[in-house]
NUTOR-517281 format. One record per residue (C-alpha): chain; x, z, y; residue number from 1; residue in one letter. Coordinates in steps of 0.02 Angstrom, whole numbers. Example, Ala and Ser with C-alpha at 12.3 -4.5 7.8 and 13.67 -1.06 7.14 Angstrom:
<atoms>
<atom cadena="A" px="615" pz="390" py="-225" num="1" residuo="A"/>
<atom cadena="A" px="684" pz="357" py="-53" num="2" residuo="S"/>
</atoms>
This chain:
<atoms>
<atom cadena="A" px="9217" pz="-8475" py="1171" num="1" residuo="M"/>
<atom cadena="A" px="9284" pz="-8589" py="1036" num="2" residuo="T"/>
<atom cadena="A" px="9244" pz="-8773" py="1026" num="3" residuo="M"/>
<atom cadena="A" px="9120" pz="-8819" py="892" num="4" residuo="K"/>
<atom cadena="A" px="9131" pz="-8986" py="804" num="5" residuo="K"/>
<atom cadena="A" px="8972" pz="-9049" py="725" num="6" residuo="R"/>
<atom cadena="A" px="8992" pz="-9121" py="552" num="7" residuo="P"/>
<atom cadena="A" px="8927" pz="-9296" py="517" num="8" residuo="A"/>
<atom cadena="A" px="8746" pz="-9299" py="459" num="9" residuo="I"/>
<atom cadena="A" px="8735" pz="-9332" py="274" num="10" residuo="S"/>
<atom cadena="A" px="8581" pz="-9365" py="169" num="11" residuo="D"/>
<atom cadena="A" px="8446" pz="-9242" py="215" num="12" residuo="E"/>
<atom cadena="A" px="8267" pz="-9212" py="162" num="13" residuo="F"/>
<atom cadena="A" px="8150" pz="-9198" py="311" num="14" residuo="I"/>
<atom cadena="A" px="7981" pz="-9117" py="282" num="15" residuo="L"/>
<atom cadena="A" px="7888" pz="-9188" py="431" num="16" residuo="L"/>
<atom cadena="A" px="7742" pz="-9305" py="449" num="17" residuo="T"/>
<atom cadena="A" px="7746" pz="-9463" py="554" num="18" residuo="Y"/>
<atom cadena="A" px="7615" pz="-9385" py="669" num="19" residuo="D"/>
<atom cadena="A" px="7733" pz="-9240" py="704" num="20" residuo="Q"/>
<atom cadena="A" px="7878" pz="-9354" py="748" num="21" residuo="I"/>
<atom cadena="A" px="7792" pz="-9488" py="855" num="22" residuo="V"/>
<atom cadena="A" px="7760" pz="-9415" py="1030" num="23" residuo="P"/>
<atom cadena="A" px="7579" pz="-9406" py="1088" num="24" residuo="E"/>
<atom cadena="A" px="7619" pz="-9506" py="1246" num="25" residuo="D"/>
<atom cadena="A" px="7713" pz="-9645" py="1156" num="26" residuo="H"/>
<atom cadena="A" px="7659" pz="-9824" py="1198" num="27" residuo="L"/>
<atom cadena="A" px="7615" pz="-9863" py="1016" num="28" residuo="V"/>
<atom cadena="A" px="7493" pz="-9718" py="1011" num="29" residuo="R"/>
<atom cadena="A" px="7409" pz="-9783" py="1169" num="30" residuo="K"/>
<atom cadena="A" px="7397" pz="-9958" py="1095" num="31" residuo="L"/>
<atom cadena="A" px="7330" pz="-9892" py="931" num="32" residuo="D"/>
<atom cadena="A" px="7200" pz="-9789" py="1024" num="33" residuo="H"/>
<atom cadena="A" px="7149" pz="-9933" py="1139" num="34" residuo="A"/>
<atom cadena="A" px="7130" pz="-10071" py="1007" num="35" residuo="V"/>
<atom cadena="A" px="7034" pz="-10067" py="843" num="36" residuo="D"/>
<atom cadena="A" px="7145" pz="-10187" py="746" num="37" residuo="W"/>
<atom cadena="A" px="7027" pz="-10212" py="599" num="38" residuo="S"/>
<atom cadena="A" px="6942" pz="-10356" py="692" num="39" residuo="F"/>
<atom cadena="A" px="7089" pz="-10466" py="638" num="40" residuo="I"/>
<atom cadena="A" px="7031" pz="-10468" py="457" num="41" residuo="Y"/>
<atom cadena="A" px="6869" pz="-10558" py="502" num="42" residuo="D"/>
<atom cadena="A" px="6959" pz="-10687" py="611" num="43" residuo="I"/>
<atom cadena="A" px="7090" pz="-10734" py="480" num="44" residuo="V"/>
<atom cadena="A" px="6979" pz="-10724" py="326" num="45" residuo="E"/>
<atom cadena="A" px="6958" pz="-10913" py="310" num="46" residuo="D"/>
<atom cadena="A" px="7148" pz="-10937" py="314" num="47" residuo="C"/>
<atom cadena="A" px="7174" pz="-10841" py="151" num="48" residuo="Y"/>
<atom cadena="A" px="7134" pz="-10886" py="-29" num="49" residuo="S"/>
<atom cadena="A" px="7027" pz="-10777" py="-142" num="50" residuo="T"/>
<atom cadena="A" px="7152" pz="-10805" py="-284" num="51" residuo="K"/>
<atom cadena="A" px="7337" pz="-10775" py="-310" num="52" residuo="G"/>
<atom cadena="A" px="7451" pz="-10631" py="-268" num="53" residuo="R"/>
<atom cadena="A" px="7420" pz="-10516" py="-121" num="54" residuo="N"/>
<atom cadena="A" px="7486" pz="-10567" py="49" num="55" residuo="S"/>
<atom cadena="A" px="7566" pz="-10459" py="181" num="56" residuo="I"/>
<atom cadena="A" px="7430" pz="-10373" py="281" num="57" residuo="D"/>
<atom cadena="A" px="7384" pz="-10493" py="423" num="58" residuo="P"/>
<atom cadena="A" px="7360" pz="-10346" py="543" num="59" residuo="V"/>
<atom cadena="A" px="7542" pz="-10300" py="517" num="60" residuo="I"/>
<atom cadena="A" px="7596" pz="-10480" py="553" num="61" residuo="L"/>
<atom cadena="A" px="7504" pz="-10486" py="719" num="62" residuo="F"/>
<atom cadena="A" px="7558" pz="-10309" py="767" num="63" residuo="K"/>
<atom cadena="A" px="7740" pz="-10361" py="737" num="64" residuo="I"/>
<atom cadena="A" px="7714" pz="-10511" py="850" num="65" residuo="Y"/>
<atom cadena="A" px="7635" pz="-10402" py="984" num="66" residuo="M"/>
<atom cadena="A" px="7780" pz="-10278" py="974" num="67" residuo="L"/>
<atom cadena="A" px="7900" pz="-10424" py="992" num="68" residuo="N"/>
<atom cadena="A" px="7819" pz="-10469" py="1159" num="69" residuo="I"/>
<atom cadena="A" px="7797" pz="-10290" py="1222" num="70" residuo="I"/>
<atom cadena="A" px="7977" pz="-10243" py="1181" num="71" residuo="L"/>
<atom cadena="A" px="8039" pz="-10401" py="1266" num="72" residuo="G"/>
<atom cadena="A" px="8144" pz="-10450" py="1117" num="73" residuo="N"/>
<atom cadena="A" px="8101" pz="-10636" py="1113" num="74" residuo="H"/>
<atom cadena="A" px="8157" pz="-10630" py="932" num="75" residuo="S"/>
<atom cadena="A" px="8053" pz="-10580" py="780" num="76" residuo="I"/>
<atom cadena="A" px="8217" pz="-10551" py="689" num="77" residuo="R"/>
<atom cadena="A" px="8270" pz="-10420" py="818" num="78" residuo="K"/>
<atom cadena="A" px="8098" pz="-10339" py="816" num="79" residuo="T"/>
<atom cadena="A" px="8102" pz="-10323" py="626" num="80" residuo="C"/>
<atom cadena="A" px="8275" pz="-10245" py="641" num="81" residuo="R"/>
<atom cadena="A" px="8206" pz="-10118" py="766" num="82" residuo="N"/>
<atom cadena="A" px="8060" pz="-10077" py="651" num="83" residuo="I"/>
<atom cadena="A" px="8180" pz="-10034" py="510" num="84" residuo="Q"/>
<atom cadena="A" px="8248" pz="-9884" py="606" num="85" residuo="T"/>
<atom cadena="A" px="8111" pz="-9838" py="731" num="86" residuo="D"/>
<atom cadena="A" px="7988" pz="-9711" py="663" num="87" residuo="I"/>
<atom cadena="A" px="7861" pz="-9743" py="802" num="88" residuo="A"/>
<atom cadena="A" px="7856" pz="-9929" py="764" num="89" residuo="L"/>
<atom cadena="A" px="7836" pz="-9894" py="578" num="90" residuo="R"/>
<atom cadena="A" px="7695" pz="-9773" py="618" num="91" residuo="W"/>
<atom cadena="A" px="7609" pz="-9906" py="724" num="92" residuo="F"/>
<atom cadena="A" px="7622" pz="-10034" py="584" num="93" residuo="L"/>
<atom cadena="A" px="7580" pz="-9912" py="444" num="94" residuo="G"/>
<atom cadena="A" px="7744" pz="-9947" py="352" num="95" residuo="I"/>
<atom cadena="A" px="7823" pz="-9796" py="270" num="96" residuo="S"/>
<atom cadena="A" px="8012" pz="-9777" py="253" num="97" residuo="F"/>
<atom cadena="A" px="7995" pz="-9808" py="66" num="98" residuo="S"/>
<atom cadena="A" px="7926" pz="-9983" py="103" num="99" residuo="E"/>
<atom cadena="A" px="8029" pz="-10131" py="160" num="100" residuo="P"/>
<atom cadena="A" px="7993" pz="-10208" py="330" num="101" residuo="V"/>
<atom cadena="A" px="7929" pz="-10388" py="315" num="102" residuo="P"/>
<atom cadena="A" px="8066" pz="-10517" py="332" num="103" residuo="N"/>
<atom cadena="A" px="8079" pz="-10598" py="503" num="104" residuo="Y"/>
<atom cadena="A" px="8039" pz="-10769" py="429" num="105" residuo="S"/>
<atom cadena="A" px="7873" pz="-10706" py="361" num="106" residuo="T"/>
<atom cadena="A" px="7786" pz="-10724" py="529" num="107" residuo="W"/>
<atom cadena="A" px="7846" pz="-10903" py="558" num="108" residuo="S"/>
<atom cadena="A" px="7804" pz="-10957" py="380" num="109" residuo="Q"/>
<atom cadena="A" px="7630" pz="-10881" py="394" num="110" residuo="N"/>
<atom cadena="A" px="7605" pz="-10967" py="560" num="111" residuo="Y"/>
<atom cadena="A" px="7662" pz="-11135" py="491" num="112" residuo="I"/>
<atom cadena="A" px="7563" pz="-11124" py="329" num="113" residuo="R"/>
<atom cadena="A" px="7408" pz="-11028" py="383" num="114" residuo="R"/>
<atom cadena="A" px="7377" pz="-11017" py="569" num="115" residuo="F"/>
<atom cadena="A" px="7446" pz="-11177" py="646" num="116" residuo="R"/>
<atom cadena="A" px="7307" pz="-11295" py="697" num="117" residuo="G"/>
<atom cadena="A" px="7178" pz="-11155" py="703" num="118" residuo="T"/>
<atom cadena="A" px="7111" pz="-11051" py="847" num="119" residuo="D"/>
<atom cadena="A" px="7157" pz="-10888" py="758" num="120" residuo="V"/>
<atom cadena="A" px="7294" pz="-10839" py="883" num="121" residuo="C"/>
<atom cadena="A" px="7180" pz="-10876" py="1032" num="122" residuo="D"/>
<atom cadena="A" px="7038" pz="-10772" py="961" num="123" residuo="K"/>
<atom cadena="A" px="7153" pz="-10624" py="926" num="124" residuo="I"/>
<atom cadena="A" px="7234" pz="-10636" py="1098" num="125" residuo="F"/>
<atom cadena="A" px="7069" pz="-10640" py="1193" num="126" residuo="Y"/>
<atom cadena="A" px="6995" pz="-10501" py="1087" num="127" residuo="H"/>
<atom cadena="A" px="7143" pz="-10387" py="1124" num="128" residuo="I"/>
<atom cadena="A" px="7140" pz="-10431" py="1309" num="129" residuo="I"/>
<atom cadena="A" px="6955" pz="-10386" py="1317" num="130" residuo="N"/>
<atom cadena="A" px="6983" pz="-10220" py="1228" num="131" residuo="E"/>
<atom cadena="A" px="7130" pz="-10176" py="1341" num="132" residuo="L"/>
<atom cadena="A" px="7026" pz="-10218" py="1495" num="133" residuo="Q"/>
<atom cadena="A" px="6881" pz="-10109" py="1433" num="134" residuo="E"/>
<atom cadena="A" px="7005" pz="-9966" py="1404" num="135" residuo="S"/>
<atom cadena="A" px="7070" pz="-9980" py="1583" num="136" residuo="G"/>
<atom cadena="A" px="7243" pz="-10048" py="1539" num="137" residuo="F"/>
<atom cadena="A" px="7225" pz="-10206" py="1644" num="138" residuo="L"/>
<atom cadena="A" px="7223" pz="-10219" py="1833" num="139" residuo="D"/>
<atom cadena="A" px="7145" pz="-10384" py="1881" num="140" residuo="L"/>
<atom cadena="A" px="7151" pz="-10361" py="2069" num="141" residuo="T"/>
<atom cadena="A" px="7304" pz="-10472" py="2081" num="142" residuo="C"/>
<atom cadena="A" px="7343" pz="-10630" py="1983" num="143" residuo="V"/>
<atom cadena="A" px="7517" pz="-10708" py="1971" num="144" residuo="Y"/>
<atom cadena="A" px="7560" pz="-10884" py="1918" num="145" residuo="G"/>
<atom cadena="A" px="7716" pz="-10928" py="1822" num="146" residuo="D"/>
<atom cadena="A" px="7817" pz="-11068" py="1899" num="147" residuo="S"/>
<atom cadena="A" px="7936" pz="-11090" py="1753" num="148" residuo="T"/>
<atom cadena="A" px="8026" pz="-11256" py="1757" num="149" residuo="H"/>
<atom cadena="A" px="8011" pz="-11362" py="1601" num="150" residuo="Q"/>
<atom cadena="A" px="8112" pz="-11514" py="1557" num="151" residuo="K"/>
<atom cadena="A" px="8005" pz="-11670" py="1573" num="152" residuo="A"/>
<atom cadena="A" px="8000" pz="-11804" py="1441" num="153" residuo="S"/>
<atom cadena="A" px="8053" pz="-11942" py="1560" num="154" residuo="A"/>
<atom cadena="A" px="8125" pz="-12090" py="1467" num="155" residuo="N"/>
<atom cadena="A" px="8170" pz="-12226" py="1593" num="156" residuo="K"/>
<atom cadena="A" px="8155" pz="-12360" py="1459" num="157" residuo="N"/>
<atom cadena="A" px="7974" pz="-12314" py="1422" num="158" residuo="K"/>
<atom cadena="A" px="7907" pz="-12297" py="1599" num="159" residuo="S"/>
<atom cadena="A" px="7754" pz="-12392" py="1653" num="160" residuo="Q"/>
<atom cadena="A" px="7702" pz="-12450" py="1825" num="161" residuo="K"/>
<atom cadena="A" px="7520" pz="-12415" py="1862" num="162" residuo="A"/>
<atom cadena="A" px="7408" pz="-12416" py="2014" num="163" residuo="I"/>
<atom cadena="A" px="7318" pz="-12250" py="2031" num="164" residuo="V"/>
<atom cadena="A" px="7173" pz="-12218" py="2147" num="165" residuo="E"/>
<atom cadena="A" px="7208" pz="-12062" py="2249" num="166" residuo="Q"/>
<atom cadena="A" px="7058" pz="-11972" py="2319" num="167" residuo="V"/>
<atom cadena="A" px="7078" pz="-11856" py="2466" num="168" residuo="K"/>
<atom cadena="A" px="6970" pz="-11703" py="2434" num="169" residuo="R"/>
<atom cadena="A" px="6987" pz="-11627" py="2607" num="170" residuo="Y"/>
<atom cadena="A" px="7027" pz="-11695" py="2777" num="171" residuo="T"/>
<atom cadena="A" px="7183" pz="-11622" py="2856" num="172" residuo="D"/>
<atom cadena="A" px="7074" pz="-11528" py="2981" num="173" residuo="D"/>
<atom cadena="A" px="6966" pz="-11450" py="2843" num="174" residuo="E"/>
<atom cadena="A" px="7120" pz="-11398" py="2745" num="175" residuo="L"/>
<atom cadena="A" px="7203" pz="-11324" py="2900" num="176" residuo="L"/>
<atom cadena="A" px="7044" pz="-11228" py="2940" num="177" residuo="E"/>
<atom cadena="A" px="7033" pz="-11156" py="2762" num="178" residuo="T"/>
<atom cadena="A" px="7217" pz="-11105" py="2762" num="179" residuo="I"/>
<atom cadena="A" px="7201" pz="-11021" py="2931" num="180" residuo="N"/>
<atom cadena="A" px="7047" pz="-10923" py="2875" num="181" residuo="E"/>
<atom cadena="A" px="7146" pz="-10853" py="2728" num="182" residuo="I"/>
<atom cadena="A" px="7297" pz="-10815" py="2838" num="183" residuo="R"/>
<atom cadena="A" px="7184" pz="-10727" py="2964" num="184" residuo="K"/>
<atom cadena="A" px="7109" pz="-10618" py="2825" num="185" residuo="E"/>
<atom cadena="A" px="7286" pz="-10564" py="2777" num="186" residuo="H"/>
<atom cadena="A" px="7337" pz="-10529" py="2957" num="187" residuo="G"/>
<atom cadena="A" px="7455" pz="-10677" py="2968" num="188" residuo="K"/>
<atom cadena="A" px="7483" pz="-10798" py="3111" num="189" residuo="K"/>
<atom cadena="A" px="7380" pz="-10957" py="3101" num="190" residuo="E"/>
<atom cadena="A" px="7462" pz="-11129" py="3083" num="191" residuo="F"/>
<atom cadena="A" px="7448" pz="-11258" py="3223" num="192" residuo="D"/>
<atom cadena="A" px="7473" pz="-11403" py="3104" num="193" residuo="S"/>
<atom cadena="A" px="7501" pz="-11444" py="2920" num="194" residuo="L"/>
<atom cadena="A" px="7663" pz="-11532" py="2962" num="195" residuo="K"/>
<atom cadena="A" px="7820" pz="-11433" py="2926" num="196" residuo="K"/>
<atom cadena="A" px="7920" pz="-11393" py="3082" num="197" residuo="N"/>
<atom cadena="A" px="8107" pz="-11423" py="3065" num="198" residuo="N"/>
</atoms>
């Protein structure tokens, strides 16, 4: 059998629809099925003028931001670069290959000029969370807290000495009893004392 070398792909016309190319089990299809994105128009309506040239569709802006988080890019610029070549992401956003992808700075400029100082982002976030929960995407049986360290604004030249009243909410015995009840429920050994043993 002779070795076959594939030629480089040149320009080619492809007669396929986006629906044929994007797999049925792709994440963007699940997101699109789970969330009715048209609710965003009502939330952002007061942030837009009734005059002037047309803006970029606000649903696309917020979908781009959501993709940025889901893909773990931490960079709108990188997400926009991915959208340029990823058919599934274009399908999700409703951007055909004949249309340009919004510039990465579009989101930040819209946030600065339109959405900063409003509760628009909060409303959209909570609405999507509620829809995802109703669709069974969220498991709320376990909650995790983030213990990310942040740099404190601690200027030694601007410190103030103040007397603060400290109120003890529980006695040590009450706190120990509460902790031991929780440990017992989880099948763990109870503590004898709140003091750390060295």
